[in-house]
C-alpha positions in Angstrom: 21.7 20.1 13.6 19.5 17.3 11.7 15.5 17.4 11.6 14.2 13.8 11.4 10.5 13.7 10.5 8.2 10.9 11.7 4.6 10.4 10.7 1.7 8.0 11.3 -1.5 8.9 9.5 -4.0 6.5 8.0 -3.3 7.9 4.8 0.2 7.0 3.8 0.2 9.8 1.3 -0.5 12.2 4.3 2.7 10.7 6.2 4.5 11.0 3.5 3.9 14.7 3.0 3.8 15.2 6.7 7.3 13.8 7.2 8.7 15.9 4.5 7.3 18.9 6.1 8.3 18.1 9.5 11.9 17.4 8.4 11.9 21.0 6.8 11.2 20.0 3.0 13.2 18.5 0.4 14.9 21.6 -0.8 15.0 20.7 -4.6 16.3 24.0 -6.8 13.6 24.7 -9.5 14.6 23.0 -12.6 16.7 20.2 -11.4 17.1 16.8 -12.7 15.7 14.6 -9.9 16.2 11.2 -9.4 13.8 8.7 -7.1 14.9 5.5 -6.1 12.3 2.9 -4.6 13.7 -0.3 -3.0 12.9 -2.8 -5.6 15.6 -5.6 -4.9 13.0 -8.6 -5.1 9.5 -8.7 -6.3 8.5 -9.7 -2.8 5.6 -7.2 -1.4 6.3 -4.3 1.1 8.2 -4.8 3.2 10.4 -6.9 0.8 10.3 -3.6 -1.3 8.9 -0.1 -1.2 5.2 0.7 -0.6 4.2 2.0 -4.1 1.9 4.8 -2.0 5.2 6.0 -0.4 6.7 6.4 -4.1 3.6 8.2 -5.0 4.3 10.7 -2.0 7.9 11.1 -2.8 6.8 12.2 -6.1 4.2 14.3 -5.0 6.6 16.4 -2.5 9.3 16.3 -5.4 7.0 18.3 -8.1 6.3 20.8 -5.2 9.6 22.1 -6.1 9.1 22.7 -9.6 11.9 20.6 -10.7 13.0 20.0 -14.7 12.6 16.4 -14.8 11.5 13.4 -12.5 12.8 10.3 -13.0 12.4 6.7 -11.1 15.0 4.5 -11.4 16.3 1.1 -9.5 18.2 -2.3 -9.9 17.1 -5.3 -8.8 19.3 -8.5 -7.5 21.7 -9.7 -9.7 19.4 -12.7 -11.4 16.4 -10.7 -11.7 14.9 -8.3 -14.6 14.5 -4.7 -12.7 11.5 -3.5 -15.1 9.9 -6.9 -14.4 10.5 -6.5 -10.4 9.0 -2.8 -10.6 6.0 -3.5 -12.6 5.2 -6.8 -10.3 5.2 -4.7 -7.0 3.2 -2.0 -9.0 6.1 0.6 -8.6 6.1 0.9 -12.5 2.6 1.6 -12.9 2.7 4.1 -9.8 5.5 6.1 -11.1 3.3 6.2 -14.3 0.3 7.4 -12.6 2.2 10.2 -11.1 3.1 11.5 -14.2 7.1 10.8 -14.1 9.3 12.2 -16.8 11.1 8.8 -17.2 11.3 5.2 -15.6 14.5 3.7 -16.1 16.3 0.3 -14.8 20.3 0.4 -13.9 20.3 -2.9 -15.4 21.9 -2.2 -18.8 23.3 1.4 -18.5 27.0 2.1 -19.2 28.7 2.1 -16.5 32.0 4.0 -15.0 34.8 2.4 -12.6 34.9 4.5 -9.3 37.5 3.5 -6.6 37.1 6.1 -3.9 39.5 7.5 -1.4 38.6 5.4 1.8 36.8 2.5 0.5 39.2 0.2 2.1 36.7 -2.6 1.8 36.2 -2.6 -1.9 40.0 -3.2 -2.8 38.7 -3.5 -6.7 36.5 -0.1 -6.6 32.7 -0.9 -8.0 31.0 0.3 -11.4 28.5 2.8 -11.1 26.0 3.9 -14.0 27.1 7.0 -16.1 23.9 8.2 -16.0 24.1 9.6 -12.2 26.4 12.2 -13.0 23.7 14.1 -14.6 21.3 14.1 -11.8 21.3 17.3 -9.7 19.3 15.7 -6.5 18.6 12.2 -5.4 15.8 10.7 -3.3 16.1 7.4 -2.0 13.0 5.5 -0.2 14.5 2.4 1.8 12.7 0.0 3.8 13.0 0.0 7.6 13.9 -3.5 8.5 16.1 -6.2 9.3 18.5 -8.1 7.0 19.7 -11.7 7.2 23.3 -10.9 7.1 24.0 -7.2 7.0 21.9 -6.9 10.0 19.8 -4.3 8.7 19.2 -2.6 5.6 17.9 1.2 5.7 19.3 4.5 4.0 23.2 3.1 3.8 22.2 0.1 2.4 19.9 1.3 -0.5 23.2 2.6 -2.1 24.0 -1.2 -3.0 21.4 -0.2 -5.8 23.6 1.7 -8.1 26.5 -1.1 -8.0 26.9 -3.5 -10.8 26.3 -7.3 -10.9 29.9 -8.0 -10.4 30.4 -5.5 -7.4 27.3 -7.5 -5.5 29.4 -10.5 -6.0 31.8 -9.0 -3.7 29.5 -8.7 -1.0 30.4 -11.1 2.0 27.3 -13.3 3.2 27.1 -15.3 6.4 26.3 -14.0 10.2 30.2 -14.1 10.7 30.7 -11.4 8.1 28.7 -8.7 8.8 31.5 -6.2 10.2 32.8 -6.3 6.6 29.3 -6.3 5.2 28.8 -3.2 7.2 32.0 -1.6 6.1 31.0 -2.1 2.5 27.8 -0.8 2.8 28.9 2.1 4.1 31.6 3.1 1.6 29.5 2.6 -1.3 28.1 5.8 0.0 31.1 7.5 -0.7 29.8 8.5 -4.7 26.2 9.8 -5.5 25.2 9.4 -1.8 21.3 10.7 -1.8 20.7 14.1 -0.8 17.2 13.0 1.0 15.8 9.9 2.1 11.9 9.0 2.6 12.1 5.9 4.6 8.9 3.4 4.4 8.4 1.9 7.8 4.7 1.5 6.9 5.7 -2.7 7.3 8.7 -4.1 8.8 10.5 -6.9 9.0 11.8 -7.4 12.7 13.6 -10.6 11.9 15.0 -12.4 8.8 14.5 -9.9 6.0 15.3 -8.6 3.3 12.4 -10.5 1.4 10.7 -12.3 3.9 10.6 -12.2 7.6 8.6 -11.6 11.2 6.2 -8.8 10.1 5.2 -5.9 11.9 3.0 -3.0 10.9 4.3 0.4 12.7 2.3 2.4 9.9 5.3 5.0 10.2 7.0 7.5 7.4 10.1 8.8 8.1 12.0 11.8 6.3 15.3 13.0 6.6 18.3 14.7 4.7 21.0 12.7 6.6 22.1 9.2 6.0 23.4 8.2 9.0 20.6 10.2 11.2 18.1 8.6 9.0 19.7 4.9 9.9 20.1 5.4 13.6 16.2 6.3 14.2 15.3 3.5 12.0 17.1 1.5 14.4 15.8 3.2 17.5 12.4 2.4 15.6 12.9 -1.6 15.2 14.0 -1.6 19.2 10.6 -0.6 19.9 8.9 -3.4 18.0 11.6 -5.9 19.5 14.1 -7.2 17.0 16.9 -9.5 16.3 19.7 -9.3 19.2 22.2 -7.7 17.0 20.0 -4.7 17.3 17.9 -4.9 20.2 20.9 -5.8 22.6 23.5 -3.1 21.2 24.0 0.7 20.9 22.4 1.9 17.2 26.0 3.8 17.1 27.7 0.6 17.5 26.3 -1.0 14.5 29.0 -1.9 11.9 27.3 0.4 9.1 26.9 3.0 11.3 30.7 3.2 13.0 32.5 3.2 9.4 30.0 5.7 8.1 30.9 8.3 10.8 34.3 7.2 10.6 34.3 8.5 6.8 32.0 11.6 7.8 29.0 10.4 5.4 26.7 12.5 8.1 26.1 13.2 11.5 28.1 11.7 14.5 26.1 11.7 17.9 22.9 11.6 19.1 23.0 15.3 19.9 23.3 16.5 16.3 19.3 14.5 15.7 16.6 16.5 16.4 12.8 14.7 15.9 9.8 16.4 15.1 6.4 13.8 14.9 3.5 13.4 14.5 1.0 10.7 15.5 4.0 8.6 17.0 2.9 7.6 20.5 6.0 5.5 20.9 8.4 8.8 20.2 10.0 8.7 23.8 10.7 5.3 23.8 12.7 5.8 20.2 14.3 8.5 21.6 15.4 6.3 24.5 16.9 4.3 22.1 19.4 6.7 20.4 21.9 5.8 22.6 
């Protein structure tokens, strides 16, 4: 059974703390090297990217576990300089203010080629930073929102940030290719999959995305150790807000990303394996009803 923590509080830092606590805590071993990956694909303000307050909260929660080192790192889209994006968004400054040990970008890191078993949608494999092999624990900070070609972007799709520019050029763009896109997203999680997700639903796009779209402000933070549970609950939340037909009119379990992730054994397999603990979530019954 996987526990998903949902919290809504006027103070985003408190929402992060409470969501992580409801989910059972991070469980980081003392002395570990911890990597925190915010969403900074473009320099568009939240929900185009992770709310800096969510990053601050994640750092504070990680520090409670007495890790040996905390690193914040990310990779923006192919045409952008990631450090410039992080600084424009205030994420670099937030990490500095919280006293992390290092802030890095994956832009020019040495990479190794991987071709995981089961990654059939990546016939050429993909390249990942060798640095990831030195990390003990990874926290991803995805934003819960729609995506114009992948349908949605959450925990599973956050993994695309570890791939190289050349790999991202393999990704299919076009509404008729969303199944292949979903399969590739799921399969990218076969290596260096994060250990924990603190998902930002303080603001969401319910149409369009990932950088612009119809804005809603649920004011929610979600925490979970299981990527499939994270994403199906995120989809259920989007349904309560009113979203695109590909999400609104279909089971959360029917989404290509989710179907392929279940096939690959990346997390839970059914609704029966999810327990939601919440605080301040008036629409919790509607969210639960949407988990079908």
